[in-house]
C-alpha positions as MATLAB code, in Angstrom:
seq = 'MSTAGPSPTTMLVPDFPFSYDRWLSHPAGLGALPEALRGTEVAVVGGGMAGMTAAYELMRLGLRPVVYETGQLGGRMRSVPFPEDPRCVAEMGAMRFPLSARSLFHYVGMLGLATRPFPNPLADCTPSTVVDLGGSRHLVRSADELPGLYQEVAEAWAKALQERAELSTVRDAIQRRDTETLKAVWNRLVTEFDDQSFYGFLATTPAFRSFRYRETFGQVGFGTGGWDTDFPNSFLEILRVVFTEADDNQVQIDGGAQRVPLGLWQHVPADPVHWPAGTSLASLHGGSPRPGAVGLRRTAGGIAVRDAGQEEREYPAVVYTPHVWTLLHRVDCDPALLPAAHWTAVERTHYMGASKLFVLVDRPFWRDVDPVTGQHVMSMTLTDRLPRGVYLFDEGPDRPAVMCLSYTWNDDSLKVATLSAEERLRALLARLAEIYPDTDIRSHIISEPITVTWETEPHFMGAFKSNLPGQYRYQRRLFTQFVQEGMTPEQRGFFLCGDDVSWTAGFAEGAVTTALNAVWGVLHHLGGAAHPANPGPGDLFETLAPLELPYA';
ca = [
    -161.291  115.710  -72.436;
    -160.688  118.155  -75.297;
    -160.616  116.953  -78.852;
    -160.265  120.361  -80.586;
    -158.059  120.576  -83.643;
    -154.360  119.877  -83.207;
    -152.067  122.622  -81.906;
    -148.300  122.690  -81.372;
    -146.964  120.146  -78.883;
    -146.856  121.249  -75.227;
    -145.212  119.685  -72.216;
    -148.569  118.124  -71.356;
    -146.929  115.383  -69.311;
    -148.928  112.121  -69.732;
    -148.726  111.149  -66.131;
    -150.833  114.212  -65.078;
    -151.976  116.007  -68.252;
    -153.174  119.191  -66.635;
    -153.015  122.266  -68.867;
    -151.044  124.578  -66.563;
    -150.558  127.132  -69.337;
    -154.351  127.505  -69.770;
    -154.850  127.738  -66.027;
    -152.269  130.533  -65.883;
    -153.685  132.535  -68.826;
    -157.406  132.241  -67.912;
    -159.036  135.619  -67.206;
    -160.600  134.302  -63.982;
    -157.211  133.921  -62.386;
    -155.930  131.123  -60.195;
    -158.470  131.559  -57.427;
    -159.458  133.519  -54.357;
    -158.881  133.509  -50.634;
    -161.303  134.406  -47.802;
    -160.855  138.172  -47.389;
    -159.893  137.777  -43.766;
    -156.821  135.768  -44.737;
    -155.417  138.318  -47.122;
    -151.983  139.429  -46.058;
    -151.275  136.141  -44.259;
    -147.629  135.186  -44.263;
    -146.635  131.872  -45.854;
    -143.104  130.593  -46.178;
    -141.470  129.761  -49.499;
    -138.118  127.941  -48.938;
    -135.762  128.335  -51.851;
    -135.442  131.166  -54.413;
    -135.012  129.219  -57.687;
    -137.521  129.019  -60.474;
    -140.042  127.020  -58.428;
    -139.703  129.308  -55.449;
    -140.076  132.489  -57.434;
    -143.125  131.065  -59.339;
    -144.782  130.029  -56.110;
    -143.994  133.226  -54.277;
    -145.083  135.467  -57.175;
    -148.485  133.709  -57.598;
    -149.111  133.523  -53.846;
    -148.494  137.320  -53.697;
    -150.988  137.867  -56.552;
    -153.595  135.892  -54.595;
    -153.124  138.359  -51.673;
    -150.835  136.331  -49.404;
    -147.483  137.603  -48.107;
    -144.897  135.051  -49.159;
    -141.676  135.057  -47.091;
    -138.815  133.703  -49.210;
    -135.828  131.917  -47.601;
    -132.678  131.473  -49.696;
    -129.320  130.100  -48.705;
    -127.337  131.411  -51.685;
    -128.403  133.618  -54.542;
    -131.800  133.914  -56.131;
    -132.085  131.778  -59.246;
    -131.113  128.343  -58.077;
    -129.957  126.253  -61.023;
    -130.898  129.011  -63.388;
    -127.497  130.483  -62.552;
    -126.054  132.953  -65.079;
    -122.481  134.020  -64.205;
    -121.179  137.193  -66.031;
    -117.573  137.179  -67.225;
    -115.726  139.978  -65.471;
    -113.945  140.794  -68.722;
    -117.299  141.519  -70.398;
    -120.396  141.254  -68.148;
    -122.644  141.228  -71.218;
    -121.494  137.646  -71.715;
    -122.568  134.970  -69.279;
    -121.809  131.390  -68.456;
    -125.044  129.385  -68.009;
    -124.050  127.039  -65.183;
    -127.390  125.273  -64.970;
    -130.460  125.594  -67.175;
    -129.497  127.110  -70.578;
    -131.901  125.764  -73.182;
    -135.625  125.658  -73.110;
    -138.051  123.860  -75.391;
    -140.790  125.907  -76.951;
    -143.250  123.241  -75.686;
    -142.599  124.561  -72.170;
    -145.710  126.789  -72.327;
    -145.994  127.587  -68.673;
    -142.432  128.741  -68.400;
    -142.895  130.852  -71.497;
    -146.015  132.454  -69.881;
    -143.530  134.112  -67.532;
    -140.860  134.718  -70.124;
    -143.448  136.598  -72.176;
    -144.833  138.469  -69.182;
    -141.376  139.707  -68.351;
    -140.684  140.754  -71.950;
    -137.536  138.702  -72.239;
    -136.100  138.011  -75.675;
    -134.981  134.564  -76.824;
    -132.979  133.102  -79.640;
    -132.529  129.599  -81.028;
    -130.068  127.460  -79.047;
    -127.007  126.168  -80.985;
    -127.610  122.475  -80.520;
    -125.974  119.858  -82.791;
    -127.419  120.124  -86.303;
    -129.831  122.935  -85.404;
    -130.662  125.420  -88.137;
    -128.827  128.144  -86.192;
    -125.657  126.056  -85.776;
    -123.204  126.736  -88.607;
    -121.700  123.228  -88.493;
    -121.406  120.220  -86.209;
    -118.493  117.863  -85.765;
    -119.204  114.334  -84.615;
    -116.055  112.730  -83.370;
    -116.398  109.061  -82.310;
    -113.736  106.378  -82.025;
    -111.152  108.671  -83.505;
    -113.293  109.236  -86.655;
    -114.301  112.885  -87.375;
    -117.240  113.953  -89.468;
    -118.176  117.603  -90.178;
    -121.887  118.095  -91.134;
    -124.462  120.856  -91.354;
    -127.636  118.744  -91.391;
    -128.791  115.262  -90.455;
    -128.898  114.344  -94.178;
    -125.048  114.731  -94.287;
    -124.358  112.307  -91.468;
    -122.606  109.004  -92.342;
    -124.773  106.050  -93.201;
    -124.301  104.325  -89.807;
    -125.648  107.408  -87.947;
    -128.657  107.631  -90.227;
    -129.354  103.957  -89.697;
    -129.250  104.386  -85.936;
    -131.609  107.365  -86.208;
    -134.048  105.294  -88.198;
    -133.758  102.488  -85.629;
    -134.664  104.898  -82.807;
    -137.698  106.242  -84.765;
    -138.803  102.701  -85.542;
    -138.450  101.613  -81.836;
    -140.507  104.506  -80.602;
    -143.245  104.012  -83.113;
    -143.499  100.219  -82.717;
    -142.977   99.854  -78.942;
    -144.059  103.193  -77.534;
    -146.885  104.400  -79.810;
    -145.146  107.705  -80.536;
    -147.580  109.020  -83.193;
    -150.650  108.227  -81.011;
    -149.216  109.946  -77.949;
    -147.917  112.991  -79.803;
    -151.292  113.453  -81.506;
    -153.099  113.139  -78.133;
    -150.771  115.712  -76.623;
    -151.342  118.140  -79.496;
    -155.061  117.761  -79.233;
    -154.963  117.805  -75.371;
    -156.941  114.528  -75.643;
    -156.322  113.475  -72.041;
    -158.515  110.329  -72.291;
    -156.455  108.776  -75.086;
    -153.211  110.074  -73.670;
    -153.780  108.505  -70.272;
    -155.057  105.225  -71.738;
    -151.886  104.752  -73.770;
    -149.514  106.101  -71.183;
    -150.890  103.904  -68.360;
    -150.161  100.866  -70.463;
    -146.617  102.105  -71.046;
    -146.090  102.739  -67.320;
    -147.113   99.208  -66.519;
    -144.799   97.879  -69.210;
    -141.743   99.991  -68.755;
    -141.489  101.047  -65.108;
    -139.005   98.266  -64.394;
    -137.112   98.781  -67.693;
    -133.933  100.855  -68.065;
    -133.263  102.902  -71.154;
    -130.490  100.523  -72.099;
    -132.659   97.520  -71.384;
    -135.250   98.937  -73.807;
    -132.689   99.312  -76.576;
    -131.115   95.923  -75.944;
    -134.542   94.176  -76.244;
    -135.572   96.106  -79.379;
    -134.904   94.222  -82.670;
    -133.842   97.436  -84.399;
    -131.001   97.771  -81.846;
    -129.848   94.183  -81.912;
    -126.440   95.446  -82.983;
    -124.162   96.503  -80.005;
    -122.568   98.958  -82.439;
    -125.924  100.629  -82.943;
    -126.401  100.943  -79.190;
    -122.956  102.334  -78.659;
    -123.351  104.856  -81.461;
    -126.754  105.913  -80.259;
    -125.402  106.479  -76.737;
    -122.747  108.824  -78.141;
    -124.709  110.747  -80.765;
    -128.275  110.199  -79.394;
    -131.073  112.409  -80.402;
    -132.032  116.039  -80.012;
    -129.239  117.546  -77.926;
    -126.736  114.709  -78.349;
    -125.505  111.545  -76.675;
    -127.680  109.886  -74.041;
    -125.522  106.957  -72.840;
    -125.195  108.536  -69.356;
    -129.008  108.095  -69.126;
    -128.835  104.399  -70.041;
    -129.259  103.251  -66.342;
    -132.378  105.412  -65.876;
    -135.951  104.282  -66.253;
    -137.060  104.299  -69.868;
    -140.155  106.223  -68.753;
    -137.927  109.198  -68.077;
    -136.821  109.228  -71.729;
    -140.360  108.737  -73.104;
    -141.624  111.844  -71.348;
    -138.883  113.898  -72.924;
    -139.481  112.534  -76.366;
    -143.344  112.719  -76.249;
    -143.403  116.356  -75.103;
    -140.639  117.482  -77.502;
    -138.674  118.711  -74.522;
    -135.390  117.924  -76.349;
    -136.323  119.772  -79.544;
    -136.891  123.336  -80.766;
    -134.907  124.842  -77.859;
    -134.152  128.491  -77.244;
    -131.846  130.439  -74.953;
    -132.770  133.509  -72.875;
    -130.953  136.633  -73.977;
    -128.886  137.953  -71.126;
    -129.082  134.694  -69.197;
    -131.642  132.274  -67.840;
    -131.378  133.773  -64.298;
    -133.290  136.802  -65.649;
    -136.543  134.819  -65.366;
    -136.493  134.044  -61.641;
    -134.967  137.492  -60.935;
    -137.618  139.078  -63.060;
    -140.388  137.471  -61.036;
    -138.720  138.719  -57.852;
    -138.815  142.251  -59.155;
    -141.987  142.201  -61.213;
    -144.954  144.405  -60.230;
    -148.274  142.637  -61.054;
    -150.867  144.664  -62.841;
    -153.707  143.183  -60.827;
    -152.589  142.297  -57.292;
    -155.164  141.319  -54.646;
    -154.824  143.133  -51.293;
    -151.461  144.773  -52.028;
    -151.134  148.367  -53.093;
    -150.035  149.261  -56.650;
    -146.306  148.927  -57.176;
    -145.903  145.901  -54.749;
    -143.328  143.255  -55.771;
    -141.736  140.346  -53.993;
    -138.558  142.476  -53.654;
    -140.501  145.326  -52.037;
    -142.246  142.980  -49.623;
    -138.825  141.752  -48.488;
    -137.020  145.018  -48.392;
    -134.912  143.997  -51.358;
    -133.491  140.719  -49.981;
    -134.898  137.319  -49.026;
    -134.473  135.923  -45.592;
    -131.445  133.730  -44.858;
    -131.662  130.065  -45.754;
    -133.883  127.732  -43.750;
    -132.001  125.430  -41.433;
    -134.886  123.994  -39.358;
    -138.514  122.922  -39.900;
    -140.844  121.634  -37.221;
    -144.564  121.271  -36.718;
    -146.294  123.358  -34.142;
    -149.814  123.539  -32.798;
    -150.533  126.407  -35.202;
    -148.635  125.230  -38.322;
    -144.980  124.911  -39.223;
    -142.031  126.821  -37.736;
    -139.147  127.781  -39.999;
    -135.734  128.547  -38.388;
    -133.347  130.499  -40.598;
    -129.552  130.566  -40.578;
    -129.629  133.475  -38.222;
    -131.520  131.245  -35.752;
    -134.666  133.363  -35.963;
    -137.816  131.205  -35.933;
    -141.184  132.135  -37.483;
    -144.353  130.133  -37.574;
    -146.539  129.842  -40.744;
    -149.865  128.143  -41.531;
    -148.222  126.782  -44.773;
    -144.801  126.222  -46.120;
    -143.734  125.666  -49.746;
    -140.452  123.735  -50.005;
    -138.597  123.963  -53.329;
    -134.967  122.765  -52.883;
    -133.799  119.261  -53.809;
    -135.549  116.941  -51.454;
    -132.230  115.425  -50.269;
    -131.611  118.649  -48.378;
    -134.418  117.568  -45.980;
    -132.182  114.628  -44.917;
    -129.241  116.631  -43.521;
    -129.053  120.267  -44.675;
    -132.288  121.178  -42.790;
    -133.063  119.959  -39.249;
    -136.466  118.326  -39.924;
    -139.234  117.247  -37.690;
    -140.078  113.645  -38.826;
    -143.765  114.639  -38.611;
    -143.194  116.937  -41.489;
    -143.992  114.174  -43.994;
    -145.729  110.783  -43.760;
    -143.347  107.791  -43.496;
    -143.987  106.688  -47.127;
    -142.914  110.116  -48.364;
    -139.713  110.001  -46.357;
    -138.938  106.678  -48.111;
    -139.505  108.344  -51.458;
    -137.125  111.172  -50.478;
    -134.462  108.682  -49.459;
    -134.854  106.781  -52.792;
    -134.585  109.845  -55.000;
    -131.788  109.533  -57.562;
    -129.929  112.560  -58.935;
    -127.916  112.969  -62.139;
    -124.527  114.602  -61.837;
    -123.373  117.263  -64.356;
    -120.319  119.448  -65.007;
    -119.681  122.455  -67.258;
    -116.703  124.588  -68.135;
    -117.003  127.989  -69.868;
    -114.452  130.464  -71.156;
    -114.672  133.882  -72.835;
    -112.763  134.261  -76.097;
    -111.726  137.354  -78.064;
    -114.100  136.717  -80.958;
    -116.034  133.830  -82.555;
    -112.917  132.511  -84.242;
    -114.598  129.147  -84.999;
    -116.367  130.937  -87.922;
    -112.972  131.346  -89.649;
    -112.581  129.229  -92.762;
    -109.525  127.115  -93.274;
    -108.067  128.088  -96.668;
    -107.039  124.469  -97.397;
    -110.218  122.603  -96.453;
    -112.730  125.419  -96.981;
    -114.390  124.419  -93.667;
    -114.898  126.158  -90.354;
    -111.842  125.840  -88.150;
    -114.069  124.579  -85.329;
    -117.701  123.568  -84.869;
    -120.247  122.603  -82.268;
    -118.784  119.201  -81.245;
    -120.117  115.878  -80.038;
    -117.391  113.512  -78.979;
    -116.678  110.353  -76.908;
    -113.558  112.101  -75.548;
    -113.457  114.006  -72.238;
    -115.311  117.189  -73.337;
    -118.344  115.190  -74.684;
    -120.253  118.338  -75.778;
    -118.789  121.709  -76.962;
    -121.214  124.686  -77.528;
    -120.393  127.932  -79.153;
    -122.164  131.270  -78.549;
    -121.439  134.501  -80.279;
    -122.931  137.988  -80.475;
    -121.314  138.984  -83.777;
    -117.860  139.090  -85.378;
    -116.618  142.200  -83.441;
    -117.573  141.069  -79.948;
    -116.141  138.570  -77.381;
    -117.779  135.223  -77.551;
    -118.492  132.329  -75.136;
    -117.464  128.724  -75.411;
    -118.846  125.966  -73.328;
    -115.845  123.698  -73.708;
    -117.487  120.797  -71.917;
    -120.899  119.682  -70.835;
    -120.884  116.299  -69.175;
    -123.134  114.034  -67.127;
    -122.767  111.350  -64.365;
    -119.544  109.330  -64.818;
    -118.230  111.793  -67.378;
    -118.834  114.586  -64.789;
    -117.094  112.694  -62.005;
    -113.964  112.344  -64.207;
    -113.303  116.058  -63.626;
    -114.923  116.526  -60.233;
    -111.618  116.500  -58.343;
    -109.794  118.822  -60.825;
    -109.404  122.520  -60.306;
    -110.864  124.849  -62.949;
    -107.433  125.324  -64.544;
    -106.654  121.563  -64.460;
    -109.984  120.928  -66.182;
    -109.217  123.518  -68.839;
    -105.789  121.982  -69.608;
    -107.264  118.467  -69.856;
    -110.135  119.644  -72.161;
    -107.818  121.658  -74.443;
    -105.517  118.649  -74.778;
    -108.433  116.456  -75.873;
    -109.835  119.106  -78.240;
    -106.398  119.490  -79.852;
    -106.713  115.832  -80.921;
    -109.917  116.805  -82.831;
    -108.714  120.195  -84.048;
    -104.917  119.899  -84.314;
    -104.557  123.106  -86.332;
    -106.732  125.326  -84.074;
    -105.071  127.096  -81.100;
    -108.067  127.591  -78.793;
    -106.072  128.821  -75.848;
    -104.670  131.787  -77.806;
    -108.198  133.205  -78.058;
    -109.198  132.737  -74.363;
    -109.368  136.036  -72.419;
    -110.835  134.912  -69.166;
    -110.353  132.481  -66.317;
    -112.502  129.359  -66.729;
    -115.865  129.328  -64.966;
    -116.893  125.837  -63.951;
    -119.453  123.946  -61.876;
    -119.990  120.314  -60.800;
    -123.490  120.073  -59.529;
    -123.089  116.885  -57.483;
    -120.502  118.680  -55.334;
    -122.669  121.813  -54.821;
    -123.695  121.368  -51.124;
    -127.241  122.657  -51.475;
    -127.968  120.738  -54.655;
    -125.874  117.444  -54.629;
    -126.767  116.841  -58.219;
    -128.072  118.455  -61.338;
    -131.540  117.003  -61.252;
    -133.548  113.961  -60.249;
    -133.942  111.097  -62.695;
    -135.710  107.932  -61.633;
    -134.098  104.554  -61.841;
    -136.161  101.525  -62.920;
    -138.855  100.674  -60.379;
    -138.981  104.135  -58.905;
    -142.301  105.279  -60.402;
    -144.189  104.648  -57.128;
    -141.834  106.923  -55.236;
    -142.146  109.623  -57.902;
    -145.940  109.446  -57.695;
    -145.801  109.981  -53.921;
    -143.737  113.096  -54.183;
    -145.629  114.600  -57.125;
    -149.104  113.985  -55.649;
    -148.160  115.272  -52.113;
    -149.795  118.650  -52.890;
    -153.264  116.995  -52.695;
    -153.543  116.470  -48.921;
    -157.067  115.526  -48.190;
    -155.999  111.965  -47.562;
    -153.492  113.025  -44.878;
    -154.177  113.568  -41.246;
    -154.622  117.203  -40.268;
    -151.252  117.321  -38.571;
    -149.505  116.218  -41.769;
    -150.951  119.026  -43.939;
    -149.650  122.498  -44.832;
    -146.144  121.425  -46.007;
    -145.909  121.427  -49.844;
    -143.062  119.954  -51.895;
    -142.360  121.326  -55.315;
    -139.483  121.883  -57.758;
    -138.340  120.080  -60.840;
    -137.130  116.993  -58.831;
    -140.781  116.568  -57.673;
    -142.060  116.934  -61.240;
    -142.328  114.258  -63.909;
    -139.907  116.175  -66.107;
    -136.934  116.765  -63.887;
    -134.133  118.848  -65.391;
    -136.622  121.135  -67.163;
    -137.662  124.491  -65.823;
    -141.211  123.685  -66.933;
    -141.346  121.051  -64.222;
    -140.259  123.577  -61.598;
    -143.010  125.975  -62.764;
    -145.788  123.417  -62.899;
    -145.139  121.776  -59.497;
    -144.848  125.275  -58.008;
    -148.379  125.937  -59.379;
    -149.456  122.679  -57.729;
    -148.183  124.018  -54.483;
    -149.974  127.365  -55.026;
    -153.215  125.417  -55.429;
    -152.387  123.393  -52.336;
    -151.811  126.501  -50.211;
    -154.974  128.178  -51.506;
    -156.999  125.082  -50.700;
    -155.310  124.538  -47.311;
    -156.173  128.131  -46.253;
    -159.797  127.849  -47.249;
    -159.659  129.419  -50.668;
    -160.570  127.913  -54.015;
    -159.937  128.153  -57.738;
    -162.634  129.816  -59.766;
    -165.303  127.363  -61.030;
    -164.601  128.434  -64.625;
    -160.909  127.804  -64.167;
    -160.374  124.694  -61.991;
    -156.864  124.093  -60.735;
    -154.743  120.917  -60.725;
    -156.103  119.676  -57.439;
    -159.703  120.197  -58.591;
    -159.148  117.908  -61.559;
    -156.872  115.489  -59.691;
    -159.266  112.571  -59.584;
    -159.783  112.749  -63.356;
    -156.098  113.150  -64.313;
    -154.339  111.427  -61.366;
    -151.140  109.477  -62.189;
    -151.617  105.710  -62.467;
    -151.245  104.052  -59.051;
    -149.185  100.800  -59.482;
    -149.941   97.958  -57.007;
    -147.612   97.905  -54.053;
    -147.994   94.301  -52.926;
];
């Protein structure tokens, strides 16, 4: 336990409050392998943020990671340049990152990537925000300017968190990295709220007795906007986001989020073990990863990986980073790959759907001022209409600018899933014309729309995992799978990671931290160890382990 003075909030997740950022930055490094094992090949399936983190750190330890990737490196950190101006990108997946994500920003800083504040609703960098609900439109620049109803709802939310979820106590414990207090409070909350949905929490909270409050909160929400599409999910999922400030103080990566995983692929470590100076993941692979993995089976010597070209290689350890649903049908899996209880957890995993549509426009015309009203002709927009969230990105008055005309989740995402990109654009522009009747958005568009629906992406089948009520036990199985002493020898050596295995799915920080769990797992599996002065997540597992709820 640490009770040093308070510091800024980190994503010190209360289920397993291990300080990954401190493990990464410690001068002793992450650990060491027996010298005879240096250069050993280990497989890393998936080239997203988790895969690149795991592969990069395994390379630094002196192993030879072999990366398998079905599509392009980056995964859901996918930044698509507009052909009309490749300096401008559409962020199809991850696009905003909380400053509390200290482990992610370890790599952002290492790569020298610049960031800037993300234009969320009511953010200081957002010129103005329009809240359009029930046909009523309000333009504001700060929370203080919101109508009385919205302020009452915000106060009700703050009151509910304080009275029923001990917000101040938990935030203080996170800032102080006081793991003893944090776990004591959190374990009580897990017991109380595992079976409670987000909506159920609101409906049973006196401050939200009014249905109108609950409806308004669902549309306007907190932090980045409305959360009604999360209403069916476990309330624990929401608490983790709130406690770690994951929905606040967010930034974007200049040039696109995909620069982070691509940067790890190309980065040359200053202090590699075993490898000569100048070695990178890209150089170890001749510039390209291996084709995607289509088969996994256990062998007498480890685990065999078969790629899309039908070449099979055997490894003593495999790190698996894609969505776990891909193990059910995208990859031909040996049932012995995981214990039966873990297969059940894979089957029960629940994914959130999400859609986006981006266009490039000639200039940031939304900053124009209407001579009649004296207001901006358009603003960042939250609405209960089809677009739901509209985000505006500009690089200055004389450059093309990017509009995210719609960012939707779950049922709102499914409403457009069967539409072509052009059909989506027409529908969205029609709804936005109801909010901005005097603004001709289409006249400014200079590109074809770029769109994604993550639930129809074959190797993702959803944006990210989000547990339903009662699924904590399944989540615990998947997260703790990297600690394998309790498994039989023939069940070891296969390590799950990625943000859907983490406690904070949908955040790149969860991809990074679970990848670091897998790195510790591989190190331990091969006979290595973390430095005594810098113990890893598995070394402190018994002290920090997530609460184990009764199964009977």
